[in-house]
PDB file of N, CA, C and O in Angstrom:
ATOM      1  N   MET A   1       4.585  -0.134 -19.137  1.00  0.00           N
ATOM      2  CA  MET A   1       6.003  -0.022 -18.872  1.00  0.00           C
ATOM      3  C   MET A   1       6.739  -1.047 -19.736  1.00  0.00           C
ATOM      4  O   MET A   1       6.384  -2.225 -19.760  1.00  0.00           O
ATOM      5  N   SER A   2       7.741  -0.592 -20.425  1.00  0.00           N
ATOM      6  CA  SER A   2       8.501  -1.489 -21.288  1.00  0.00           C
ATOM      7  C   SER A   2       9.464  -2.332 -20.462  1.00  0.00           C
ATOM      8  O   SER A   2       9.701  -2.050 -19.288  1.00  0.00           O
ATOM      9  N   ILE A   3      10.005  -3.350 -21.077  1.00  0.00           N
ATOM     10  CA  ILE A   3      10.933  -4.246 -20.396  1.00  0.00           C
ATOM     11  C   ILE A   3      12.165  -3.479 -19.929  1.00  0.00           C
ATOM     12  O   ILE A   3      12.671  -3.722 -18.834  1.00  0.00           O
ATOM     13  N   GLU A   4      12.650  -2.553 -20.755  1.00  0.00           N
ATOM     14  CA  GLU A   4      13.838  -1.784 -20.377  1.00  0.00           C
ATOM     15  C   GLU A   4      13.584  -0.961 -19.118  1.00  0.00           C
ATOM     16  O   GLU A   4      14.433  -0.906 -18.229  1.00  0.00           O
ATOM     17  N   GLN A   5      12.418  -0.321 -19.041  1.00  0.00           N
ATOM     18  CA  GLN A   5      12.093   0.484 -17.873  1.00  0.00           C
ATOM     19  C   GLN A   5      11.935  -0.375 -16.633  1.00  0.00           C
ATOM     20  O   GLN A   5      12.393   0.007 -15.556  1.00  0.00           O
ATOM     21  N   SER A   6      11.295  -1.529 -16.763  1.00  0.00           N
ATOM     22  CA  SER A   6      11.091  -2.383 -15.597  1.00  0.00           C
ATOM     23  C   SER A   6      12.406  -2.949 -15.091  1.00  0.00           C
ATOM     24  O   SER A   6      12.542  -3.194 -13.893  1.00  0.00           O
ATOM     25  N   GLN A   7      13.368  -3.161 -15.960  1.00  0.00           N
ATOM     26  CA  GLN A   7      14.661  -3.667 -15.519  1.00  0.00           C
ATOM     27  C   GLN A   7      15.440  -2.586 -14.771  1.00  0.00           C
ATOM     28  O   GLN A   7      16.244  -2.897 -13.893  1.00  0.00           O
ATOM     29  N   LEU A   8      15.208  -1.331 -15.110  1.00  0.00           N
ATOM     30  CA  LEU A   8      15.903  -0.237 -14.461  1.00  0.00           C
ATOM     31  C   LEU A   8      15.223   0.211 -13.166  1.00  0.00           C
ATOM     32  O   LEU A   8      15.853   0.854 -12.327  1.00  0.00           O
ATOM     33  N   ALA A   9      13.956  -0.121 -13.002  1.00  0.00           N
ATOM     34  CA  ALA A   9      13.231   0.292 -11.810  1.00  0.00           C
ATOM     35  C   ALA A   9      13.811  -0.403 -10.585  1.00  0.00           C
ATOM     36  O   ALA A   9      14.197  -1.569 -10.658  1.00  0.00           O
ATOM     37  N   PRO A  10      13.877   0.309  -9.453  1.00  0.00           N
ATOM     38  CA  PRO A  10      14.433  -0.307  -8.245  1.00  0.00           C
ATOM     39  C   PRO A  10      13.524  -1.411  -7.714  1.00  0.00           C
ATOM     40  O   PRO A  10      12.299  -1.308  -7.767  1.00  0.00           O
ATOM     41  N   LEU A  11      14.139  -2.449  -7.212  1.00  0.00           N
ATOM     42  CA  LEU A  11      13.386  -3.543  -6.609  1.00  0.00           C
ATOM     43  C   LEU A  11      13.105  -3.257  -5.139  1.00  0.00           C
ATOM     44  O   LEU A  11      12.099  -3.702  -4.588  1.00  0.00           O
ATOM     45  N   LEU A  12      14.014  -2.504  -4.512  1.00  0.00           N
ATOM     46  CA  LEU A  12      13.874  -2.153  -3.107  1.00  0.00           C
ATOM     47  C   LEU A  12      13.936  -0.640  -2.955  1.00  0.00           C
ATOM     48  O   LEU A  12      14.679   0.033  -3.668  1.00  0.00           O
ATOM     49  N   VAL A  13      13.151  -0.111  -2.021  1.00  0.00           N
ATOM     50  CA  VAL A  13      13.151   1.332  -1.772  1.00  0.00           C
ATOM     51  C   VAL A  13      13.427   1.602  -0.299  1.00  0.00           C
ATOM     52  O   VAL A  13      13.294   0.719   0.549  1.00  0.00           O
ATOM     53  N   THR A  14      13.812   2.835  -0.017  1.00  0.00           N
ATOM     54  CA  THR A  14      14.108   3.243   1.353  1.00  0.00           C
ATOM     55  C   THR A  14      12.819   3.409   2.156  1.00  0.00           C
ATOM     56  O   THR A  14      11.717   3.360   1.610  1.00  0.00           O
ATOM     57  N   THR A  15      12.982   3.605   3.457  1.00  0.00           N
ATOM     58  CA  THR A  15      11.837   3.821   4.340  1.00  0.00           C
ATOM     59  C   THR A  15      11.044   5.046   3.906  1.00  0.00           C
ATOM     60  O   THR A  15       9.815   5.003   3.866  1.00  0.00           O
ATOM     61  N   THR A  16      11.721   6.115   3.588  1.00  0.00           N
ATOM     62  CA  THR A  16      11.046   7.348   3.165  1.00  0.00           C
ATOM     63  C   THR A  16      10.256   7.122   1.886  1.00  0.00           C
ATOM     64  O   THR A  16       9.116   7.573   1.774  1.00  0.00           O
ATOM     65  N   GLN A  17      10.845   6.434   0.930  1.00  0.00           N
ATOM     66  CA  GLN A  17      10.152   6.159  -0.330  1.00  0.00           C
ATOM     67  C   GLN A  17       8.961   5.232  -0.107  1.00  0.00           C
ATOM     68  O   GLN A  17       7.896   5.438  -0.691  1.00  0.00           O
ATOM     69  N   ALA A  18       9.135   4.213   0.735  1.00  0.00           N
ATOM     70  CA  ALA A  18       8.045   3.277   1.022  1.00  0.00           C
ATOM     71  C   ALA A  18       6.881   3.996   1.698  1.00  0.00           C
ATOM     72  O   ALA A  18       5.721   3.765   1.358  1.00  0.00           O
ATOM     73  N   ALA A  19       7.192   4.862   2.650  1.00  0.00           N
ATOM     74  CA  ALA A  19       6.149   5.622   3.338  1.00  0.00           C
ATOM     75  C   ALA A  19       5.394   6.503   2.356  1.00  0.00           C
ATOM     76  O   ALA A  19       4.171   6.624   2.438  1.00  0.00           O
ATOM     77  N   ARG A  20       6.116   7.118   1.430  1.00  0.00           N
ATOM     78  CA  ARG A  20       5.480   7.962   0.422  1.00  0.00           C
ATOM     79  C   ARG A  20       4.550   7.125  -0.465  1.00  0.00           C
ATOM     80  O   ARG A  20       3.448   7.568  -0.789  1.00  0.00           O
ATOM     81  N   ILE A  21       4.977   5.930  -0.857  1.00  0.00           N
ATOM     82  CA  ILE A  21       4.149   5.051  -1.690  1.00  0.00           C
ATOM     83  C   ILE A  21       2.868   4.669  -0.951  1.00  0.00           C
ATOM     84  O   ILE A  21       1.786   4.646  -1.538  1.00  0.00           O
ATOM     85  N   LEU A  22       3.002   4.367   0.352  1.00  0.00           N
ATOM     86  CA  LEU A  22       1.854   3.927   1.144  1.00  0.00           C
ATOM     87  C   LEU A  22       1.001   5.085   1.647  1.00  0.00           C
ATOM     88  O   LEU A  22      -0.121   4.878   2.110  1.00  0.00           O
ATOM     89  N   GLY A  23       1.533   6.307   1.557  1.00  0.00           N
ATOM     90  CA  GLY A  23       0.780   7.464   2.020  1.00  0.00           C
ATOM     91  C   GLY A  23       0.746   7.598   3.527  1.00  0.00           C
ATOM     92  O   GLY A  23      -0.244   8.071   4.086  1.00  0.00           O
ATOM     93  N   VAL A  24       1.820   7.186   4.196  1.00  0.00           N
ATOM     94  CA  VAL A  24       1.900   7.285   5.650  1.00  0.00           C
ATOM     95  C   VAL A  24       3.202   7.971   6.037  1.00  0.00           C
ATOM     96  O   VAL A  24       4.087   8.163   5.203  1.00  0.00           O
ATOM     97  N   CYS A  25       3.306   8.333   7.295  1.00  0.00           N
ATOM     98  CA  CYS A  25       4.515   8.921   7.842  1.00  0.00           C
ATOM     99  C   CYS A  25       5.578   7.824   7.998  1.00  0.00           C
ATOM    100  O   CYS A  25       5.236   6.660   8.207  1.00  0.00           O
ATOM    101  N   THR A  26       6.843   8.184   7.898  1.00  0.00           N
ATOM    102  CA  THR A  26       7.909   7.180   8.051  1.00  0.00           C
ATOM    103  C   THR A  26       7.872   6.526   9.423  1.00  0.00           C
ATOM    104  O   THR A  26       8.141   5.331   9.549  1.00  0.00           O
ATOM    105  N   MET A  27       7.542   7.299  10.453  1.00  0.00           N
ATOM    106  CA  MET A  27       7.474   6.715  11.802  1.00  0.00           C
ATOM    107  C   MET A  27       6.323   5.722  11.916  1.00  0.00           C
ATOM    108  O   MET A  27       6.444   4.725  12.628  1.00  0.00           O
ATOM    109  N   THR A  28       5.226   5.971  11.240  1.00  0.00           N
ATOM    110  CA  THR A  28       4.111   5.025  11.231  1.00  0.00           C
ATOM    111  C   THR A  28       4.566   3.707  10.627  1.00  0.00           C
ATOM    112  O   THR A  28       4.226   2.638  11.134  1.00  0.00           O
ATOM    113  N   LEU A  29       5.311   3.776   9.579  1.00  0.00           N
ATOM    114  CA  LEU A  29       5.809   2.570   8.919  1.00  0.00           C
ATOM    115  C   LEU A  29       6.801   1.826   9.803  1.00  0.00           C
ATOM    116  O   LEU A  29       6.756   0.599   9.893  1.00  0.00           O
ATOM    117  N   LEU A  30       7.686   2.553  10.446  1.00  0.00           N
ATOM    118  CA  LEU A  30       8.696   1.921  11.294  1.00  0.00           C
ATOM    119  C   LEU A  30       8.120   1.359  12.587  1.00  0.00           C
ATOM    120  O   LEU A  30       8.639   0.377  13.117  1.00  0.00           O
ATOM    121  N   ARG A  31       7.072   1.960  13.091  1.00  0.00           N
ATOM    122  CA  ARG A  31       6.461   1.512  14.352  1.00  0.00           C
ATOM    123  C   ARG A  31       5.291   0.565  14.138  1.00  0.00           C
ATOM    124  O   ARG A  31       4.499   0.363  15.058  1.00  0.00           O
ATOM    125  N   ASP A  32       5.162  -0.005  12.986  1.00  0.00           N
ATOM    126  CA  ASP A  32       4.046  -0.882  12.643  1.00  0.00           C
ATOM    127  C   ASP A  32       4.134  -2.193  13.431  1.00  0.00           C
ATOM    128  O   ASP A  32       4.745  -3.162  12.980  1.00  0.00           O
ATOM    129  N   ARG A  33       3.524  -2.204  14.595  1.00  0.00           N
ATOM    130  CA  ARG A  33       3.538  -3.395  15.436  1.00  0.00           C
ATOM    131  C   ARG A  33       2.416  -4.375  15.064  1.00  0.00           C
ATOM    132  O   ARG A  33       2.494  -5.558  15.394  1.00  0.00           O
ATOM    133  N   THR A  34       1.390  -3.893  14.390  1.00  0.00           N
ATOM    134  CA  THR A  34       0.250  -4.735  14.035  1.00  0.00           C
ATOM    135  C   THR A  34       0.476  -5.514  12.750  1.00  0.00           C
ATOM    136  O   THR A  34      -0.337  -6.358  12.371  1.00  0.00           O
ATOM    137  N   ARG A  35       1.582  -5.224  12.087  1.00  0.00           N
ATOM    138  CA  ARG A  35       1.930  -5.897  10.825  1.00  0.00           C
ATOM    139  C   ARG A  35       0.888  -5.658   9.741  1.00  0.00           C
ATOM    140  O   ARG A  35       0.576  -6.552   8.955  1.00  0.00           O
ATOM    141  N   ARG A  36       0.351  -4.434   9.707  1.00  0.00           N
ATOM    142  CA  ARG A  36      -0.641  -4.178   8.663  1.00  0.00           C
ATOM    143  C   ARG A  36       0.008  -3.812   7.341  1.00  0.00           C
ATOM    144  O   ARG A  36      -0.626  -3.911   6.290  1.00  0.00           O
ATOM    145  N   PHE A  37       1.279  -3.384   7.382  1.00  0.00           N
ATOM    146  CA  PHE A  37       2.012  -3.066   6.165  1.00  0.00           C
ATOM    147  C   PHE A  37       2.928  -4.225   5.793  1.00  0.00           C
ATOM    148  O   PHE A  37       3.225  -5.069   6.639  1.00  0.00           O
ATOM    149  N   PRO A  38       3.381  -4.282   4.542  1.00  0.00           N
ATOM    150  CA  PRO A  38       4.330  -5.333   4.156  1.00  0.00           C
ATOM    151  C   PRO A  38       5.599  -5.244   5.008  1.00  0.00           C
ATOM    152  O   PRO A  38       6.024  -4.144   5.361  1.00  0.00           O
ATOM    153  N   PRO A  39       6.202  -6.369   5.336  1.00  0.00           N
ATOM    154  CA  PRO A  39       7.413  -6.346   6.160  1.00  0.00           C
ATOM    155  C   PRO A  39       8.615  -5.841   5.366  1.00  0.00           C
ATOM    156  O   PRO A  39       8.680  -6.016   4.149  1.00  0.00           O
ATOM    157  N   PRO A  40       9.560  -5.216   6.059  1.00  0.00           N
ATOM    158  CA  PRO A  40      10.769  -4.743   5.374  1.00  0.00           C
ATOM    159  C   PRO A  40      11.753  -5.877   5.126  1.00  0.00           C
ATOM    160  O   PRO A  40      11.659  -6.947   5.727  1.00  0.00           O
ATOM    161  N   VAL A  41      12.681  -5.624   4.242  1.00  0.00           N
ATOM    162  CA  VAL A  41      13.798  -6.529   3.994  1.00  0.00           C
ATOM    163  C   VAL A  41      14.981  -5.943   4.754  1.00  0.00           C
ATOM    164  O   VAL A  41      15.360  -4.795   4.520  1.00  0.00           O
ATOM    165  N   ARG A  42      15.558  -6.709   5.647  1.00  0.00           N
ATOM    166  CA  ARG A  42      16.684  -6.213   6.439  1.00  0.00           C
ATOM    167  C   ARG A  42      17.974  -6.598   5.736  1.00  0.00           C
ATOM    168  O   ARG A  42      18.327  -7.776   5.671  1.00  0.00           O
ATOM    169  N   LEU A  43      18.675  -5.608   5.212  1.00  0.00           N
ATOM    170  CA  LEU A  43      19.931  -5.856   4.504  1.00  0.00           C
ATOM    171  C   LEU A  43      21.109  -5.934   5.466  1.00  0.00           C
ATOM    172  O   LEU A  43      22.092  -6.626   5.201  1.00  0.00           O
ATOM    173  N   SER A  44      21.008  -5.224   6.580  1.00  0.00           N
ATOM    174  CA  SER A  44      22.012  -5.296   7.640  1.00  0.00           C
ATOM    175  C   SER A  44      21.318  -4.866   8.929  1.00  0.00           C
ATOM    176  O   SER A  44      20.113  -4.613   8.925  1.00  0.00           O
ATOM    177  N   SER A  45      22.047  -4.783  10.008  1.00  0.00           N
ATOM    178  CA  SER A  45      21.424  -4.438  11.287  1.00  0.00           C
ATOM    179  C   SER A  45      20.820  -3.032  11.280  1.00  0.00           C
ATOM    180  O   SER A  45      19.904  -2.754  12.054  1.00  0.00           O
ATOM    181  N   ARG A  46      21.316  -2.151  10.427  1.00  0.00           N
ATOM    182  CA  ARG A  46      20.819  -0.777  10.387  1.00  0.00           C
ATOM    183  C   ARG A  46      20.226  -0.370   9.036  1.00  0.00           C
ATOM    184  O   ARG A  46      19.950   0.809   8.813  1.00  0.00           O
ATOM    185  N   CYS A  47      20.032  -1.315   8.156  1.00  0.00           N
ATOM    186  CA  CYS A  47      19.575  -0.979   6.805  1.00  0.00           C
ATOM    187  C   CYS A  47      18.299  -1.753   6.462  1.00  0.00           C
ATOM    188  O   CYS A  47      18.322  -2.969   6.271  1.00  0.00           O
ATOM    189  N   LEU A  48      17.187  -1.017   6.388  1.00  0.00           N
ATOM    190  CA  LEU A  48      15.898  -1.598   6.003  1.00  0.00           C
ATOM    191  C   LEU A  48      15.514  -1.109   4.615  1.00  0.00           C
ATOM    192  O   LEU A  48      15.735   0.051   4.268  1.00  0.00           O
ATOM    193  N   ARG A  49      14.950  -1.989   3.844  1.00  0.00           N
ATOM    194  CA  ARG A  49      14.406  -1.633   2.534  1.00  0.00           C
ATOM    195  C   ARG A  49      13.068  -2.362   2.371  1.00  0.00           C
ATOM    196  O   ARG A  49      12.809  -3.371   3.026  1.00  0.00           O
ATOM    197  N   TRP A  50      12.236  -1.828   1.490  1.00  0.00           N
ATOM    198  CA  TRP A  50      10.946  -2.443   1.216  1.00  0.00           C
ATOM    199  C   TRP A  50      10.880  -2.843  -0.244  1.00  0.00           C
ATOM    200  O   TRP A  50      11.378  -2.139  -1.122  1.00  0.00           O
ATOM    201  N   SER A  51      10.258  -3.981  -0.489  1.00  0.00           N
ATOM    202  CA  SER A  51      10.073  -4.477  -1.847  1.00  0.00           C
ATOM    203  C   SER A  51       8.992  -3.653  -2.543  1.00  0.00           C
ATOM    204  O   SER A  51       7.881  -3.507  -2.033  1.00  0.00           O
ATOM    205  N   VAL A  52       9.326  -3.126  -3.695  1.00  0.00           N
ATOM    206  CA  VAL A  52       8.363  -2.334  -4.470  1.00  0.00           C
ATOM    207  C   VAL A  52       7.166  -3.209  -4.853  1.00  0.00           C
ATOM    208  O   VAL A  52       6.023  -2.752  -4.809  1.00  0.00           O
ATOM    209  N   ARG A  53       7.419  -4.430  -5.217  1.00  0.00           N
ATOM    210  CA  ARG A  53       6.332  -5.342  -5.605  1.00  0.00           C
ATOM    211  C   ARG A  53       5.385  -5.590  -4.425  1.00  0.00           C
ATOM    212  O   ARG A  53       4.167  -5.571  -4.605  1.00  0.00           O
ATOM    213  N   ALA A  54       5.923  -5.821  -3.223  1.00  0.00           N
ATOM    214  CA  ALA A  54       5.082  -6.056  -2.046  1.00  0.00           C
ATOM    215  C   ALA A  54       4.261  -4.815  -1.705  1.00  0.00           C
ATOM    216  O   ALA A  54       3.090  -4.922  -1.341  1.00  0.00           O
ATOM    217  N   LEU A  55       4.871  -3.648  -1.821  1.00  0.00           N
ATOM    218  CA  LEU A  55       4.149  -2.404  -1.553  1.00  0.00           C
ATOM    219  C   LEU A  55       3.016  -2.209  -2.553  1.00  0.00           C
ATOM    220  O   LEU A  55       1.906  -1.839  -2.169  1.00  0.00           O
ATOM    221  N   GLN A  56       3.285  -2.453  -3.821  1.00  0.00           N
ATOM    222  CA  GLN A  56       2.260  -2.289  -4.850  1.00  0.00           C
ATOM    223  C   GLN A  56       1.113  -3.268  -4.655  1.00  0.00           C
ATOM    224  O   GLN A  56      -0.053  -2.904  -4.811  1.00  0.00           O
ATOM    225  N   GLU A  57       1.441  -4.509  -4.316  1.00  0.00           N
ATOM    226  CA  GLU A  57       0.393  -5.506  -4.055  1.00  0.00           C
ATOM    227  C   GLU A  57      -0.460  -5.096  -2.863  1.00  0.00           C
ATOM    228  O   GLU A  57      -1.678  -5.272  -2.878  1.00  0.00           O
ATOM    229  N   TRP A  58       0.184  -4.545  -1.820  1.00  0.00           N
ATOM    230  CA  TRP A  58      -0.551  -4.103  -0.637  1.00  0.00           C
ATOM    231  C   TRP A  58      -1.502  -2.967  -0.994  1.00  0.00           C
ATOM    232  O   TRP A  58      -2.661  -2.973  -0.579  1.00  0.00           O
ATOM    233  N   VAL A  59      -1.022  -2.000  -1.758  1.00  0.00           N
ATOM    234  CA  VAL A  59      -1.863  -0.868  -2.169  1.00  0.00           C
ATOM    235  C   VAL A  59      -3.037  -1.370  -3.008  1.00  0.00           C
ATOM    236  O   VAL A  59      -4.173  -0.948  -2.793  1.00  0.00           O
ATOM    237  N   ASP A  60      -2.776  -2.258  -3.954  1.00  0.00           N
ATOM    238  CA  ASP A  60      -3.850  -2.806  -4.789  1.00  0.00           C
ATOM    239  C   ASP A  60      -4.883  -3.538  -3.945  1.00  0.00           C
ATOM    240  O   ASP A  60      -6.083  -3.414  -4.191  1.00  0.00           O
ATOM    241  N   GLU A  61      -4.436  -4.289  -2.963  1.00  0.00           N
ATOM    242  CA  GLU A  61      -5.335  -5.025  -2.072  1.00  0.00           C
ATOM    243  C   GLU A  61      -6.199  -4.065  -1.255  1.00  0.00           C
ATOM    244  O   GLU A  61      -7.382  -4.326  -1.040  1.00  0.00           O
ATOM    245  N   GLN A  62      -5.615  -2.957  -0.801  1.00  0.00           N
ATOM    246  CA  GLN A  62      -6.365  -1.967  -0.036  1.00  0.00           C
ATOM    247  C   GLN A  62      -7.447  -1.323  -0.892  1.00  0.00           C
ATOM    248  O   GLN A  62      -8.542  -1.050  -0.400  1.00  0.00           O
ATOM    249  N   VAL A  63      -7.158  -1.082  -2.147  1.00  0.00           N
ATOM    250  CA  VAL A  63      -8.143  -0.493  -3.050  1.00  0.00           C
ATOM    251  C   VAL A  63      -9.308  -1.454  -3.249  1.00  0.00           C
ATOM    252  O   VAL A  63     -10.468  -1.043  -3.205  1.00  0.00           O
ATOM    253  N   VAL A  64      -9.010  -2.716  -3.466  1.00  0.00           N
ATOM    254  CA  VAL A  64     -10.065  -3.721  -3.659  1.00  0.00           C
ATOM    255  C   VAL A  64     -10.915  -3.839  -2.397  1.00  0.00           C
ATOM    256  O   VAL A  64     -12.142  -3.893  -2.479  1.00  0.00           O
ATOM    257  N   ASP A  65     -10.268  -3.879  -1.222  1.00  0.00           N
ATOM    258  CA  ASP A  65     -11.008  -3.964   0.043  1.00  0.00           C
ATOM    259  C   ASP A  65     -11.893  -2.740   0.245  1.00  0.00           C
ATOM    260  O   ASP A  65     -13.028  -2.870   0.702  1.00  0.00           O
ATOM    261  N   ALA A  66     -11.395  -1.570  -0.086  1.00  0.00           N
ATOM    262  CA  ALA A  66     -12.179  -0.341   0.072  1.00  0.00           C
ATOM    263  C   ALA A  66     -13.392  -0.358  -0.845  1.00  0.00           C
ATOM    264  O   ALA A  66     -14.483   0.040  -0.438  1.00  0.00           O
ATOM    265  N   GLU A  67     -13.212  -0.815  -2.076  1.00  0.00           N
ATOM    266  CA  GLU A  67     -14.344  -0.895  -3.008  1.00  0.00           C
ATOM    267  C   GLU A  67     -15.368  -1.902  -2.524  1.00  0.00           C
ATOM    268  O   GLU A  67     -16.572  -1.667  -2.624  1.00  0.00           O
ATOM    269  N   ARG A  68     -14.898  -3.016  -2.002  1.00  0.00           N
ATOM    270  CA  ARG A  68     -15.797  -4.049  -1.483  1.00  0.00           C
ATOM    271  C   ARG A  68     -16.582  -3.518  -0.288  1.00  0.00           C
ATOM    272  O   ARG A  68     -17.787  -3.750  -0.187  1.00  0.00           O
ATOM    273  N   THR A  69     -15.917  -2.817   0.610  1.00  0.00           N
ATOM    274  CA  THR A  69     -16.560  -2.254   1.786  1.00  0.00           C
ATOM    275  C   THR A  69     -17.562  -1.177   1.389  1.00  0.00           C
ATOM    276  O   THR A  69     -18.644  -1.086   1.968  1.00  0.00           O
ATOM    277  N   GLN A  70     -17.203  -0.369   0.409  1.00  0.00           N
ATOM    278  CA  GLN A  70     -18.095   0.699  -0.036  1.00  0.00           C
ATOM    279  C   GLN A  70     -19.392   0.116  -0.596  1.00  0.00           C
ATOM    280  O   GLN A  70     -20.466   0.671  -0.364  1.00  0.00           O
ATOM    281  N   LYS A  71     -19.307  -0.973  -1.315  1.00  0.00           N
ATOM    282  CA  LYS A  71     -20.510  -1.600  -1.865  1.00  0.00           C
ATOM    283  C   LYS A  71     -21.388  -2.157  -0.754  1.00  0.00           C
ATOM    284  O   LYS A  71     -22.613  -2.070  -0.838  1.00  0.00           O
ATOM    285  N   LYS A  72     -20.780  -2.733   0.295  1.00  0.00           N
ATOM    286  CA  LYS A  72     -21.540  -3.322   1.397  1.00  0.00           C
ATOM    287  C   LYS A  72     -22.190  -2.270   2.272  1.00  0.00           C
ATOM    288  O   LYS A  72     -23.296  -2.478   2.771  1.00  0.00           O
ATOM    289  N   THR A  73     -21.528  -1.151   2.466  1.00  0.00           N
ATOM    290  CA  THR A  73     -22.021  -0.119   3.384  1.00  0.00           C
ATOM    291  C   THR A  73     -22.557   1.087   2.633  1.00  0.00           C
ATOM    292  O   THR A  73     -22.312   2.231   3.016  1.00  0.00           O
ATOM    293  N   ARG A  74     -23.270   0.829   1.594  1.00  0.00           N
ATOM    294  CA  ARG A  74     -23.833   1.917   0.804  1.00  0.00           C
ATOM    295  C   ARG A  74     -24.845   2.687   1.634  1.00  0.00           C
ATOM    296  O   ARG A  74     -25.614   2.087   2.386  1.00  0.00           O
ATOM    297  N   ASN A  75     -24.855   3.973   1.511  1.00  0.00           N
ATOM    298  CA  ASN A  75     -25.731   4.839   2.277  1.00  0.00           C
ATOM    299  C   ASN A  75     -27.194   4.506   1.956  1.00  0.00           C
ATOM    300  O   ASN A  75     -27.596   4.578   0.795  1.00  0.00           O
ATOM    301  N   PRO A  76     -28.012   4.136   2.991  1.00  0.00           N
ATOM    302  CA  PRO A  76     -29.411   3.778   2.739  1.00  0.00           C
ATOM    303  C   PRO A  76     -30.219   4.924   2.140  1.00  0.00           C
ATOM    304  O   PRO A  76     -31.116   4.686   1.332  1.00  0.00           O
ATOM    305  N   LEU A  77     -29.913   6.174   2.526  1.00  0.00           N
ATOM    306  CA  LEU A  77     -30.650   7.316   1.965  1.00  0.00           C
ATOM    307  C   LEU A  77     -30.349   7.464   0.477  1.00  0.00           C
ATOM    308  O   LEU A  77     -31.232   7.782  -0.321  1.00  0.00           O
ATOM    309  N   GLN A  78     -29.116   7.233   0.125  1.00  0.00           N
ATOM    310  CA  GLN A  78     -28.755   7.314  -1.295  1.00  0.00           C
ATOM    311  C   GLN A  78     -29.446   6.204  -2.072  1.00  0.00           C
ATOM    312  O   GLN A  78     -29.884   6.421  -3.202  1.00  0.00           O
ATOM    313  N   ALA A  79     -29.550   5.010  -1.479  1.00  0.00           N
ATOM    314  CA  ALA A  79     -30.207   3.895  -2.149  1.00  0.00           C
ATOM    315  C   ALA A  79     -31.674   4.225  -2.405  1.00  0.00           C
ATOM    316  O   ALA A  79     -32.213   3.864  -3.451  1.00  0.00           O
ATOM    317  N   ARG A  80     -32.330   4.912  -1.458  1.00  0.00           N
ATOM    318  CA  ARG A  80     -33.729   5.292  -1.641  1.00  0.00           C
ATOM    319  C   ARG A  80     -33.892   6.311  -2.756  1.00  0.00           C
ATOM    320  O   ARG A  80     -34.822   6.216  -3.557  1.00  0.00           O
ATOM    321  N   THR A  81     -33.000   7.278  -2.811  1.00  0.00           N
ATOM    322  CA  THR A  81     -33.126   8.298  -3.861  1.00  0.00           C
ATOM    323  C   THR A  81     -32.795   7.732  -5.231  1.00  0.00           C
ATOM    324  O   THR A  81     -33.280   8.233  -6.245  1.00  0.00           O
ATOM    325  N   ASP A  82     -31.969   6.687  -5.268  1.00  0.00           N
ATOM    326  CA  ASP A  82     -31.672   6.057  -6.554  1.00  0.00           C
ATOM    327  C   ASP A  82     -32.894   5.392  -7.146  1.00  0.00           C
ATOM    328  O   ASP A  82     -33.031   5.323  -8.368  1.00  0.00           O
ATOM    329  N   ARG A  83     -33.789   4.898  -6.297  1.00  0.00           N
ATOM    330  CA  ARG A  83     -34.986   4.199  -6.764  1.00  0.00           C
ATOM    331  C   ARG A  83     -36.046   5.167  -7.278  1.00  0.00           C
ATOM    332  O   ARG A  83     -36.917   4.777  -8.055  1.00  0.00           O
ATOM    333  N   ILE A  84     -35.980   6.417  -6.854  1.00  0.00           N
ATOM    334  CA  ILE A  84     -37.041   7.389  -7.237  1.00  0.00           C
ATOM    335  C   ILE A  84     -36.852   7.853  -8.642  1.00  0.00           C
ATOM    336  O   ILE A  84     -37.638   8.664  -9.134  1.00  0.00           O
TER     337      ILE A  84
END
């Protein structure tokens, strides 16, 4: 991404856009009591936005965690067939 494109990209997105980025329903994002998703930025009492950078970092972290978990929980049957 060039500097011009990054300057034009939005820094904050709506609830619908954030949910789409995270791959969840908007209600799941709004009802997140466990704080597993990045917190929203409250612009006013009725206006929530999410930081694109925080969402991207969260997605990247989830990918790394999934890869780490996949390596730890490798299927034992597959490991045996790999040795043959």
